Each structure stands twice: as C-alpha cells, then as structure tokens.
N, C-alpha and C positions, 0 to 999 in steps of 0.2 A: 395549867392552861386556863384561859378565861372562860366565864360562862357565856354561852352563845345560844340564846333562846330561839333564835330564828334559823339556826344552822340546820342543814339537812344531814341526817345521820349517814345516809349512803355516801355522800361526798366526803364526809369526815372519815369514814371507815376505809375508803379505798387506799389511801397511802399507808395505813397502819400495818405493822408487821408484829406477829406475836413476840412476846418477851421470851428470850432464850434461857435455857437451863445452864447453870454453872456446873463446876466439877467439885463442889464442896461435898465432903462426906455427909451422909444423912444424919449421923450422930452429932454433927456440928451445926445443924439447922436448929435454931432456937425456937421453941414452942411450935413444932412442925404440925402443919396440916398434911395428912397423908391421903393420897388418892390412888386408885389403880391407874396405871399408865394406859390410856386409851389408844388402841391401835387404829390407824386410819389416816385421814387427811386433816391437818390442823388448819382451822380457818378463823377469819374474823367475819362476824355476821352483823348486819344492821337491819333495823326495823324503823320505818318512817312512812307516814302517809298511807298506812294500810298495806304496805308491801314489805317484803324482806329480801335482802340480797346476801350472797355468800361470796367472800373474797379469799382466794388462795394466792398469797404473795402478790397482791395487787391486781390479780386477774379475776374477772367475774366468773363464777361457777354458774353456767347457764342451765345445767341439768338439775335434777332433783326438785322439780316443781312442787311435788307434794310436801317435801320437807320445808321449803320456803313458805308455802302457804300455811302450814301448821305453825311455823315460827311467828309469822305475822299475826295469826289469830291469837296465839297464846300470849304474846307480849302486848299486842294491841288492845287486849281487853283491860289492861291496867296501866298502860303507859303510852304516851304519844310517840316516843322514839327511844331507841336504845342501841348501843353497840356492845357486842359481847364477843368472847373468845370461846371456841369449842372445837369439837372433833366430829367430822363425818366418819362414821364407823359402822361396820357390820357386827361389831361386838354388842351383846346385850347383857346387861347386869341383872341377874335375878336373885331371889332369896334362896333358891335351891341350886340345882345343878345347871350350869350354863348351857345355853343353846349351842354355842360353838365350843364344845369341850376340847381341851387340849391336854394331852397326857405327856408329862415330862419323861424323857427317856433316861432312866437310871441305868448305869452300867451293870451288867451281869457279872457274876464272879469270874466267868471265863474271860470276859472283856477286860476286867480289871487286871487279871494276870497277864493278858496279852499286852496291855499298856505297860506293865512293869517290865516285860521282856523286851519290847521293841519301841517303847516310848509312845506317848500319847499325842505327839505333834500332828500326825495325820488326822486323828480323830477330832482334835480341837479345830483343825481347819474345816473339817466336815460340819462340825457344830456351828461354826461361824457362818458358813455358807447356807445352812438350813435356816438360821436366824434371818439372814439377809433376804432369802427367798420368801420367808413368812412376812417380813416387813413390806416387800414389794407387793405381795398378794393382798395385804391389808389395805393398800392404797389403790387397788384396782377394783372398780365396781362394775359388775355385769348387770344386764337388764333385770335378771331374775333375783339379784341380791336385795335383801331388805336393809336399806341404809337408814340410819337415824342420826340425829344431831344431838350430841351431849354438850351442854353448855357448862364451862368450868369457871368463867370469870365475867364480871360486868365492868365495862370501861367507861360508859357514858350513858346518862339517863335523863331524858327530858331537858336537854340543853345544858346539863351539868357534867363536866368531866369528873370521874371518880378515881383517877390514876393515883392520887395521893391519899386516898382512903385506905386504911389497912385491909389486907386481903380478907380476913375473917368477916369484917363488916360488909365488904363488897359481896361476899357469898350470901350473907344473910339477906341483904337487899334483893339479890338475884332470886333467891327462893321465894321472896314475898311477891314477886311480879311474874314468876314463871312456874306454873303448876306442872307437875310431871305428866307427860303424855306418851302416846305410842311412838310418835316420830321425833318429838323434841322433849328433852327433859334436862333438869339441872343435874350435874354430876355428883355422885356420892363422895363425901369426904369424912374422915374420922381423925381423932386425936390419939396420941400415944396413951397406953400401949396398944399395939395392933396385932398381937399374936393371934387373937381369936378370929381375925379377918383373913389371915394369910391363906389358910387352907381353902376357904370358900372362894377367894379370888383365883387361886391356882386352879381349882376344879372348874371354874367358869371360863378358863382360857386366857386369863391375863398373864403376861410375861414380865411385867415390870411394875414399879411403884414410882410415884413422884412425891417429893417432900418440899413443902413451901412454908416459909415462916408465916405465922398467922398475922404478923405485923408488917409483912412485905408490901411495898408499893409496886406499881406497874409502870415500866418504862418500855414502850413499844420498840421492838427491834434491838434492844440492848440485852446484854447477858446479865442475869441476876445471880449473884453469888449466894443469895439466901433461897435459891431454888435449885433443886438437883433431882436426878433420876437414878434409879438403881434397878438391878435385876430382881425379880421376885424370888425370895428364898425358896429353894426346892424342898426343904424339909423344915 
C-alpha cells in the first residue's frame, strides 16, 4: 500500500479485519514467534490526533474510555498516528502466579477407568462445552471487570503501512513506541524452545498458544498459513 502522510488513522483502520490463523502444524512454522493465546475480543485500534479508537469487525467499540485514553497517551508520546492489532482481555500476564488462575482438570484414576469401561465420548463433549463457555465468558465484560488492551502487532505508523515488513521487525518497532502500562501494553513473545514458559503460562490461566513466522507479512482479513494456534500442553 502507498505512503499516505495526510491519511487519518481512524478512517484507515475502520475497514481492516485481523489476519486469520491457518491450520498449519506448529512444528511446520518456520522460525516461529510464540505467544500465549490471549482470551477476549480481538480488535484493530487506531491512534490519531490525540485520540484512540477500537474497532471490532468494523464496529466502533464505544466503551472502555479509560483504555482508549491510555492508548492515546502511550502511543501519542512517540508517534503522530498508528494502527495496531490487539486483544481486549481480562487476562493479566505476570511473572508469578496469574491473577485469573485456571486449573486444568486432569482425570482421576477412577475417571480413567470409567472412560475405559463406558467410553469417553460424553466426557469429551462436556470438555468441549466447558471450553466454549469459557470462551464466551472471556468475551463478556462486566462493569466491575478490569479490562486491558494487549497489543500484538503494528500495521501502520506515521503515514507508512508496515504490512510488508517482517513480523519480528514490526514487533520491535511496536515495543519502541509503546511502553508497558497498566491498561495498555505490548504482548510478550518468545522464540523456541518454549518449554520453560509452558508451566508459567498454564499457571496464569492461558489455554492456548499462537505460532507466527518471524518473517511473516500481514494481510488484513486473509488467512495466513504461516500463522497457527494450538492448545497449551497440559503437561
């Protein structure tokens, strides 16, 4: 896309849709960047003229004024305008035990024997329903919920589209313009091997992982075969 120095970030962001994850196996993602899969609402956010907007599927998110103001202050201190992708989430990533702890349900010996005798289809159905209920709850924000915005990608900065810039470089630029804060922060990412991170992320309530090629480009609304998601290993 061409450089547009006079373009308004809010108008450019409105029609954008997040790039979708493909179904490639994580082991087939070349030079993968790994992130915890953030639960919540995936959004495109824009900063311009001292204000910030949040867009979910092209619809303006009018709530969360404190989050929008924090985003405008954080990016506005170092850039005139930006378009980013992120997650509105109740999940908080900490160095210790997570605030929203989630304990995986491992089957007891008795339950394992029951599955052997009568089959595990009913239990698998129950597990799927529990996961769907958890995902719905992650997307519903009550007035008392502490919602924050985790930014995972940078798409446009000061009139310049970054869609063809490799992902790792986009993330480095993002971290240079967005300091971590209470309501708005850049998302954590790591490189392989990730074994030392699994236990911590599991203890903090995360249920999945994302794998993205460090060299991947961003195509709004399209499916990327060099991006994929997987469940967080339970052991």
